[in-house]
mmJSON file of the N, C-alpha and C atoms, coordinates in Angstrom:
{"data_MODEL":{"atom_site":{
"group_PDB":["ATOM","ATOM","ATOM","ATOM","ATOM","ATOM","ATOM","ATOM","ATOM","ATOM","ATOM","ATOM","ATOM","ATOM","ATOM","ATOM","ATOM","ATOM","ATOM","ATOM","ATOM","ATOM","ATOM","ATOM","ATOM","ATOM","ATOM","ATOM","ATOM","ATOM","ATOM","ATOM","ATOM","ATOM","ATOM","ATOM","ATOM","ATOM","ATOM","ATOM","ATOM","ATOM","ATOM","ATOM","ATOM","ATOM","ATOM","ATOM","ATOM","ATOM","ATOM","ATOM","ATOM","ATOM","ATOM","ATOM","ATOM","ATOM","ATOM","ATOM","ATOM","ATOM","ATOM","ATOM","ATOM","ATOM","ATOM","ATOM","ATOM","ATOM","ATOM","ATOM","ATOM","ATOM","ATOM","ATOM","ATOM","ATOM","ATOM","ATOM","ATOM","ATOM","ATOM","ATOM","ATOM","ATOM","ATOM","ATOM","ATOM","ATOM","ATOM","ATOM","ATOM","ATOM","ATOM","ATOM","ATOM","ATOM","ATOM","ATOM","ATOM","ATOM","ATOM","ATOM","ATOM","ATOM","ATOM","ATOM","ATOM","ATOM","ATOM","ATOM","ATOM","ATOM","ATOM","ATOM","ATOM","ATOM","ATOM","ATOM","ATOM","ATOM","ATOM","ATOM","ATOM","ATOM","ATOM","ATOM","ATOM","ATOM","ATOM","ATOM","ATOM","ATOM","ATOM","ATOM","ATOM","ATOM","ATOM","ATOM","ATOM","ATOM","ATOM","ATOM","ATOM","ATOM","ATOM","ATOM","ATOM","ATOM","ATOM","ATOM","ATOM","ATOM","ATOM","ATOM"],
"id":[1,2,3,4,5,6,7,8,9,10,11,12,13,14,15,16,17,18,19,20,21,22,23,24,25,26,27,28,29,30,31,32,33,34,35,36,37,38,39,40,41,42,43,44,45,46,47,48,49,50,51,52,53,54,55,56,57,58,59,60,61,62,63,64,65,66,67,68,69,70,71,72,73,74,75,76,77,78,79,80,81,82,83,84,85,86,87,88,89,90,91,92,93,94,95,96,97,98,99,100,101,102,103,104,105,106,107,108,109,110,111,112,113,114,115,116,117,118,119,120,121,122,123,124,125,126,127,128,129,130,131,132,133,134,135,136,137,138,139,140,141,142,143,144,145,146,147,148,149,150,151,152,153,154,155,156],
"type_symbol":["N","C","C","N","C","C","N","C","C","N","C","C","N","C","C","N","C","C","N","C","C","N","C","C","N","C","C","N","C","C","N","C","C","N","C","C","N","C","C","N","C","C","N","C","C","N","C","C","N","C","C","N","C","C","N","C","C","N","C","C","N","C","C","N","C","C","N","C","C","N","C","C","N","C","C","N","C","C","N","C","C","N","C","C","N","C","C","N","C","C","N","C","C","N","C","C","N","C","C","N","C","C","N","C","C","N","C","C","N","C","C","N","C","C","N","C","C","N","C","C","N","C","C","N","C","C","N","C","C","N","C","C","N","C","C","N","C","C","N","C","C","N","C","C","N","C","C","N","C","C","N","C","C","N","C","C"],
"label_atom_id":["N","CA","C","N","CA","C","N","CA","C","N","CA","C","N","CA","C","N","CA","C","N","CA","C","N","CA","C","N","CA","C","N","CA","C","N","CA","C","N","CA","C","N","CA","C","N","CA","C","N","CA","C","N","CA","C","N","CA","C","N","CA","C","N","CA","C","N","CA","C","N","CA","C","N","CA","C","N","CA","C","N","CA","C","N","CA","C","N","CA","C","N","CA","C","N","CA","C","N","CA","C","N","CA","C","N","CA","C","N","CA","C","N","CA","C","N","CA","C","N","CA","C","N","CA","C","N","CA","C","N","CA","C","N","CA","C","N","CA","C","N","CA","C","N","CA","C","N","CA","C","N","CA","C","N","CA","C","N","CA","C","N","CA","C","N","CA","C","N","CA","C","N","CA","C","N","CA","C","N","CA","C"],
"label_alt_id":[null,null,null,null,null,null,null,null,null,null,null,null,null,null,null,null,null,null,null,null,null,null,null,null,null,null,null,null,null,null,null,null,null,null,null,null,null,null,null,null,null,null,null,null,null,null,null,null,null,null,null,null,null,null,null,null,null,null,null,null,null,null,null,null,null,null,null,null,null,null,null,null,null,null,null,null,null,null,null,null,null,null,null,null,null,null,null,null,null,null,null,null,null,null,null,null,null,null,null,null,null,null,null,null,null,null,null,null,null,null,null,null,null,null,null,null,null,null,null,null,null,null,null,null,null,null,null,null,null,null,null,null,null,null,null,null,null,null,null,null,null,null,null,null,null,null,null,null,null,null,null,null,null,null,null,null],
"label_comp_id":["MET","MET","MET","PRO","PRO","PRO","GLN","GLN","GLN","MET","MET","MET","ALA","ALA","ALA","PRO","PRO","PRO","LEU","LEU","LEU","LEU","LEU","LEU","TRP","TRP","TRP","LEU","LEU","LEU","ASN","ASN","ASN","LEU","LEU","LEU","TYR","TYR","TYR","MET","MET","MET","PHE","PHE","PHE","PHE","PHE","PHE","SER","SER","SER","ALA","ALA","ALA","VAL","VAL","VAL","PHE","PHE","PHE","ILE","ILE","ILE","LEU","LEU","LEU","SER","SER","SER","ILE","ILE","ILE","ILE","ILE","ILE","LEU","LEU","LEU","ILE","ILE","ILE","PHE","PHE","PHE","PHE","PHE","PHE","MET","MET","MET","LYS","LYS","LYS","PRO","PRO","PRO","PRO","PRO","PRO","VAL","VAL","VAL","LYS","LYS","LYS","ILE","ILE","ILE","GLU","GLU","GLU","ALA","ALA","ALA","PRO","PRO","PRO","SER","SER","SER","VAL","VAL","VAL","LYS","LYS","LYS","THR","THR","THR","GLU","GLU","GLU","SER","SER","SER","LEU","LEU","LEU","THR","THR","THR","GLN","GLN","GLN","ASN","ASN","ASN","TRP","TRP","TRP","LYS","LYS","LYS","TRP","TRP","TRP"],
"label_asym_id":["A","A","A","A","A","A","A","A","A","A","A","A","A","A","A","A","A","A","A","A","A","A","A","A","A","A","A","A","A","A","A","A","A","A","A","A","A","A","A","A","A","A","A","A","A","A","A","A","A","A","A","A","A","A","A","A","A","A","A","A","A","A","A","A","A","A","A","A","A","A","A","A","A","A","A","A","A","A","A","A","A","A","A","A","A","A","A","A","A","A","A","A","A","A","A","A","A","A","A","A","A","A","A","A","A","A","A","A","A","A","A","A","A","A","A","A","A","A","A","A","A","A","A","A","A","A","A","A","A","A","A","A","A","A","A","A","A","A","A","A","A","A","A","A","A","A","A","A","A","A","A","A","A","A","A","A"],
"label_entity_id":["1","1","1","1","1","1","1","1","1","1","1","1","1","1","1","1","1","1","1","1","1","1","1","1","1","1","1","1","1","1","1","1","1","1","1","1","1","1","1","1","1","1","1","1","1","1","1","1","1","1","1","1","1","1","1","1","1","1","1","1","1","1","1","1","1","1","1","1","1","1","1","1","1","1","1","1","1","1","1","1","1","1","1","1","1","1","1","1","1","1","1","1","1","1","1","1","1","1","1","1","1","1","1","1","1","1","1","1","1","1","1","1","1","1","1","1","1","1","1","1","1","1","1","1","1","1","1","1","1","1","1","1","1","1","1","1","1","1","1","1","1","1","1","1","1","1","1","1","1","1","1","1","1","1","1","1"],
"label_seq_id":[1,1,1,2,2,2,3,3,3,4,4,4,5,5,5,6,6,6,7,7,7,8,8,8,9,9,9,10,10,10,11,11,11,12,12,12,13,13,13,14,14,14,15,15,15,16,16,16,17,17,17,18,18,18,19,19,19,20,20,20,21,21,21,22,22,22,23,23,23,24,24,24,25,25,25,26,26,26,27,27,27,28,28,28,29,29,29,30,30,30,31,31,31,32,32,32,33,33,33,34,34,34,35,35,35,36,36,36,37,37,37,38,38,38,39,39,39,40,40,40,41,41,41,42,42,42,43,43,43,44,44,44,45,45,45,46,46,46,47,47,47,48,48,48,49,49,49,50,50,50,51,51,51,52,52,52],
"pdbx_PDB_ins_code":[null,null,null,null,null,null,null,null,null,null,null,null,null,null,null,null,null,null,null,null,null,null,null,null,null,null,null,null,null,null,null,null,null,null,null,null,null,null,null,null,null,null,null,null,null,null,null,null,null,null,null,null,null,null,null,null,null,null,null,null,null,null,null,null,null,null,null,null,null,null,null,null,null,null,null,null,null,null,null,null,null,null,null,null,null,null,null,null,null,null,null,null,null,null,null,null,null,null,null,null,null,null,null,null,null,null,null,null,null,null,null,null,null,null,null,null,null,null,null,null,null,null,null,null,null,null,null,null,null,null,null,null,null,null,null,null,null,null,null,null,null,null,null,null,null,null,null,null,null,null,null,null,null,null,null,null],
"Cartn_x":[107.12,107.059,107.719,108.838,109.549,108.839,107.907,107.202,106.309,105.884,104.955,105.669,106.982,107.718,107.54,107.614,107.4,106.014,105.009,103.661,103.55,104.234,104.233,104.877,106.018,106.687,105.867,105.197,104.347,103.191,102.583,101.497,101.993,103.165,103.718,104.044,104.595,104.923,103.658,102.629,101.367,100.76,100.798,100.223,100.971,102.282,103.045,103.032,103.006,102.918,101.543,100.487,99.155,99.068,99.646,99.641,100.46,101.581,102.425,101.703,101.073,100.347,99.167,98.462,97.333,97.793,98.915,99.408,99.867,100.487,100.903,99.68,98.635,97.409,96.77,96.713,96.119,96.92,98.234,99.062,98.868,98.73,98.53,97.229,96.15,94.852,94.634,95.444,95.234,95.995,96.993,97.736,96.865,96.954,96.1,96.479,95.495,95.807,96.542,97.412,98.175,97.32,97.118,96.322,97.224,96.852,97.608,96.897,97.539,96.936,97.425,96.477,96.837,97.382,98.461,98.986,98.005,97.877,96.929,97.518,96.936,97.418,96.378,96.823,95.893,95.546,94.294,93.85,93.769,94.801,94.84,95.457,94.763,95.335,96.249,97.238,98.196,97.679,96.713,96.147,95.054,94.879,93.86,92.481,91.505,90.148,89.657,89.008,88.564,87.253,86.562,85.341,85.692,85.113,85.41,84.344],
"Cartn_y":[150.104,150.358,149.2,149.407,148.316,147.802,148.582,148.125,146.924,146.793,145.724,144.409,144.43,143.224,142.073,142.289,141.16,140.542,141.351,140.812,140.0,140.448,139.696,138.331,138.292,137.007,136.112,136.698,135.905,135.281,136.065,135.53,134.432,134.64,133.612,132.346,132.516,131.355,130.578,131.271,130.607,129.903,130.543,129.956,128.686,128.757,127.598,126.473,126.805,125.747,125.078,125.841,125.253,124.353,124.782,123.96,122.689,122.813,121.647,120.631,121.097,120.198,119.552,120.328,119.785,118.725,118.959,117.96,116.694,116.824,115.639,114.832,115.51,114.816,114.122,114.791,114.186,112.991,113.079,111.951,110.774,111.06,109.989,109.246,109.976,109.335,108.802,109.21,108.741,107.463,107.097,105.877,104.667,103.608,102.45,101.753,101.265,100.595,99.279,98.963,97.724,96.594,95.579,94.447,93.484,93.211,92.269,90.928,89.995,88.687,87.793,87.233,86.344,85.046,84.541,83.269,82.133,81.265,80.163,79.142,79.098,78.2,77.104,75.857,74.763,74.737,74.484,74.457,73.012,72.281,70.915,70.945,70.316,70.255,69.043,69.171,68.087,66.988,67.329,66.303,65.547,64.311,63.498,63.832,63.673,63.94,62.796,63.083,62.047,61.418,62.09,61.496,60.646,59.481,58.614,58.718],
"Cartn_z":[96.061,97.484,98.225,98.849,99.513,100.764,101.309,102.502,102.203,100.967,100.609,100.284,100.178,99.793,100.79,102.114,103.033,102.904,102.677,102.512,101.23,100.186,98.935,99.135,99.819,100.047,100.959,101.911,102.796,102.024,101.13,100.314,99.378,98.775,97.898,98.68,99.88,100.714,101.086,101.483,101.854,100.643,99.482,98.281,97.88,97.806,97.371,98.399,99.676,100.685,100.638,100.397,100.28,99.054,97.936,96.724,96.94,97.625,97.897,98.778,99.832,100.738,100.022,99.213,98.454,97.46,96.795,95.835,96.545,97.708,98.473,98.892,99.336,99.742,98.547,97.406,96.217,95.733,95.745,95.33,96.275,97.568,98.544,98.296,97.996,97.824,96.417,95.426,94.065,93.745,94.559,94.254,94.57,93.779,94.017,95.318,96.036,97.3,97.067,97.979,97.885,98.456,97.633,98.097,98.846,100.074,100.884,100.807,100.14,100.005,101.134,101.85,102.95,102.375,102.917,102.415,102.686,101.713,101.875,102.841,103.989,105.033,105.211,105.141,105.383,106.862,107.121,108.519,109.008,108.802,109.324,110.702,111.62,112.958,113.056,113.877,114.016,114.945,115.762,116.648,115.912,116.288,115.633,116.187,115.318,115.726,116.594,117.728,118.623,118.183,117.223,116.697,115.488,115.382,114.244,113.246],
"occupancy":[1.0,1.0,1.0,1.0,1.0,1.0,1.0,1.0,1.0,1.0,1.0,1.0,1.0,1.0,1.0,1.0,1.0,1.0,1.0,1.0,1.0,1.0,1.0,1.0,1.0,1.0,1.0,1.0,1.0,1.0,1.0,1.0,1.0,1.0,1.0,1.0,1.0,1.0,1.0,1.0,1.0,1.0,1.0,1.0,1.0,1.0,1.0,1.0,1.0,1.0,1.0,1.0,1.0,1.0,1.0,1.0,1.0,1.0,1.0,1.0,1.0,1.0,1.0,1.0,1.0,1.0,1.0,1.0,1.0,1.0,1.0,1.0,1.0,1.0,1.0,1.0,1.0,1.0,1.0,1.0,1.0,1.0,1.0,1.0,1.0,1.0,1.0,1.0,1.0,1.0,1.0,1.0,1.0,1.0,1.0,1.0,1.0,1.0,1.0,1.0,1.0,1.0,1.0,1.0,1.0,1.0,1.0,1.0,1.0,1.0,1.0,1.0,1.0,1.0,1.0,1.0,1.0,1.0,1.0,1.0,1.0,1.0,1.0,1.0,1.0,1.0,1.0,1.0,1.0,1.0,1.0,1.0,1.0,1.0,1.0,1.0,1.0,1.0,1.0,1.0,1.0,1.0,1.0,1.0,1.0,1.0,1.0,1.0,1.0,1.0,1.0,1.0,1.0,1.0,1.0,1.0],
"B_iso_or_equiv":[0.0,0.0,0.0,0.0,0.0,0.0,0.0,0.0,0.0,0.0,0.0,0.0,0.0,0.0,0.0,0.0,0.0,0.0,0.0,0.0,0.0,0.0,0.0,0.0,0.0,0.0,0.0,0.0,0.0,0.0,0.0,0.0,0.0,0.0,0.0,0.0,0.0,0.0,0.0,0.0,0.0,0.0,0.0,0.0,0.0,0.0,0.0,0.0,0.0,0.0,0.0,0.0,0.0,0.0,0.0,0.0,0.0,0.0,0.0,0.0,0.0,0.0,0.0,0.0,0.0,0.0,0.0,0.0,0.0,0.0,0.0,0.0,0.0,0.0,0.0,0.0,0.0,0.0,0.0,0.0,0.0,0.0,0.0,0.0,0.0,0.0,0.0,0.0,0.0,0.0,0.0,0.0,0.0,0.0,0.0,0.0,0.0,0.0,0.0,0.0,0.0,0.0,0.0,0.0,0.0,0.0,0.0,0.0,0.0,0.0,0.0,0.0,0.0,0.0,0.0,0.0,0.0,0.0,0.0,0.0,0.0,0.0,0.0,0.0,0.0,0.0,0.0,0.0,0.0,0.0,0.0,0.0,0.0,0.0,0.0,0.0,0.0,0.0,0.0,0.0,0.0,0.0,0.0,0.0,0.0,0.0,0.0,0.0,0.0,0.0,0.0,0.0,0.0,0.0,0.0,0.0],
"pdbx_formal_charge":[null,null,null,null,null,null,null,null,null,null,null,null,null,null,null,null,null,null,null,null,null,null,null,null,null,null,null,null,null,null,null,null,null,null,null,null,null,null,null,null,null,null,null,null,null,null,null,null,null,null,null,null,null,null,null,null,null,null,null,null,null,null,null,null,null,null,null,null,null,null,null,null,null,null,null,null,null,null,null,null,null,null,null,null,null,null,null,null,null,null,null,null,null,null,null,null,null,null,null,null,null,null,null,null,null,null,null,null,null,null,null,null,null,null,null,null,null,null,null,null,null,null,null,null,null,null,null,null,null,null,null,null,null,null,null,null,null,null,null,null,null,null,null,null,null,null,null,null,null,null,null,null,null,null,null,null],
"auth_seq_id":[1,1,1,2,2,2,3,3,3,4,4,4,5,5,5,6,6,6,7,7,7,8,8,8,9,9,9,10,10,10,11,11,11,12,12,12,13,13,13,14,14,14,15,15,15,16,16,16,17,17,17,18,18,18,19,19,19,20,20,20,21,21,21,22,22,22,23,23,23,24,24,24,25,25,25,26,26,26,27,27,27,28,28,28,29,29,29,30,30,30,31,31,31,32,32,32,33,33,33,34,34,34,35,35,35,36,36,36,37,37,37,38,38,38,39,39,39,40,40,40,41,41,41,42,42,42,43,43,43,44,44,44,45,45,45,46,46,46,47,47,47,48,48,48,49,49,49,50,50,50,51,51,51,52,52,52],
"auth_comp_id":["MET","MET","MET","PRO","PRO","PRO","GLN","GLN","GLN","MET","MET","MET","ALA","ALA","ALA","PRO","PRO","PRO","LEU","LEU","LEU","LEU","LEU","LEU","TRP","TRP","TRP","LEU","LEU","LEU","ASN","ASN","ASN","LEU","LEU","LEU","TYR","TYR","TYR","MET","MET","MET","PHE","PHE","PHE","PHE","PHE","PHE","SER","SER","SER","ALA","ALA","ALA","VAL","VAL","VAL","PHE","PHE","PHE","ILE","ILE","ILE","LEU","LEU","LEU","SER","SER","SER","ILE","ILE","ILE","ILE","ILE","ILE","LEU","LEU","LEU","ILE","ILE","ILE","PHE","PHE","PHE","PHE","PHE","PHE","MET","MET","MET","LYS","LYS","LYS","PRO","PRO","PRO","PRO","PRO","PRO","VAL","VAL","VAL","LYS","LYS","LYS","ILE","ILE","ILE","GLU","GLU","GLU","ALA","ALA","ALA","PRO","PRO","PRO","SER","SER","SER","VAL","VAL","VAL","LYS","LYS","LYS","THR","THR","THR","GLU","GLU","GLU","SER","SER","SER","LEU","LEU","LEU","THR","THR","THR","GLN","GLN","GLN","ASN","ASN","ASN","TRP","TRP","TRP","LYS","LYS","LYS","TRP","TRP","TRP"],
"auth_asym_id":["A","A","A","A","A","A","A","A","A","A","A","A","A","A","A","A","A","A","A","A","A","A","A","A","A","A","A","A","A","A","A","A","A","A","A","A","A","A","A","A","A","A","A","A","A","A","A","A","A","A","A","A","A","A","A","A","A","A","A","A","A","A","A","A","A","A","A","A","A","A","A","A","A","A","A","A","A","A","A","A","A","A","A","A","A","A","A","A","A","A","A","A","A","A","A","A","A","A","A","A","A","A","A","A","A","A","A","A","A","A","A","A","A","A","A","A","A","A","A","A","A","A","A","A","A","A","A","A","A","A","A","A","A","A","A","A","A","A","A","A","A","A","A","A","A","A","A","A","A","A","A","A","A","A","A","A"],
"auth_atom_id":["N","CA","C","N","CA","C","N","CA","C","N","CA","C","N","CA","C","N","CA","C","N","CA","C","N","CA","C","N","CA","C","N","CA","C","N","CA","C","N","CA","C","N","CA","C","N","CA","C","N","CA","C","N","CA","C","N","CA","C","N","CA","C","N","CA","C","N","CA","C","N","CA","C","N","CA","C","N","CA","C","N","CA","C","N","CA","C","N","CA","C","N","CA","C","N","CA","C","N","CA","C","N","CA","C","N","CA","C","N","CA","C","N","CA","C","N","CA","C","N","CA","C","N","CA","C","N","CA","C","N","CA","C","N","CA","C","N","CA","C","N","CA","C","N","CA","C","N","CA","C","N","CA","C","N","CA","C","N","CA","C","N","CA","C","N","CA","C","N","CA","C","N","CA","C","N","CA","C","N","CA","C"],
"pdbx_PDB_model_num":[1,1,1,1,1,1,1,1,1,1,1,1,1,1,1,1,1,1,1,1,1,1,1,1,1,1,1,1,1,1,1,1,1,1,1,1,1,1,1,1,1,1,1,1,1,1,1,1,1,1,1,1,1,1,1,1,1,1,1,1,1,1,1,1,1,1,1,1,1,1,1,1,1,1,1,1,1,1,1,1,1,1,1,1,1,1,1,1,1,1,1,1,1,1,1,1,1,1,1,1,1,1,1,1,1,1,1,1,1,1,1,1,1,1,1,1,1,1,1,1,1,1,1,1,1,1,1,1,1,1,1,1,1,1,1,1,1,1,1,1,1,1,1,1,1,1,1,1,1,1,1,1,1,1,1,1]
}}}
């Protein structure tokens, strides 16, 4: 029945787009987080301390 062909393609499109979006979301959440290490900065002030 050729009348059913558009509905078949619509169902296939919805199915594959849902699978694609789900896989993108899963790949995004499954990758390990990138650890941002703060550079070790000495906290020495350039001004002299007024207390002796």
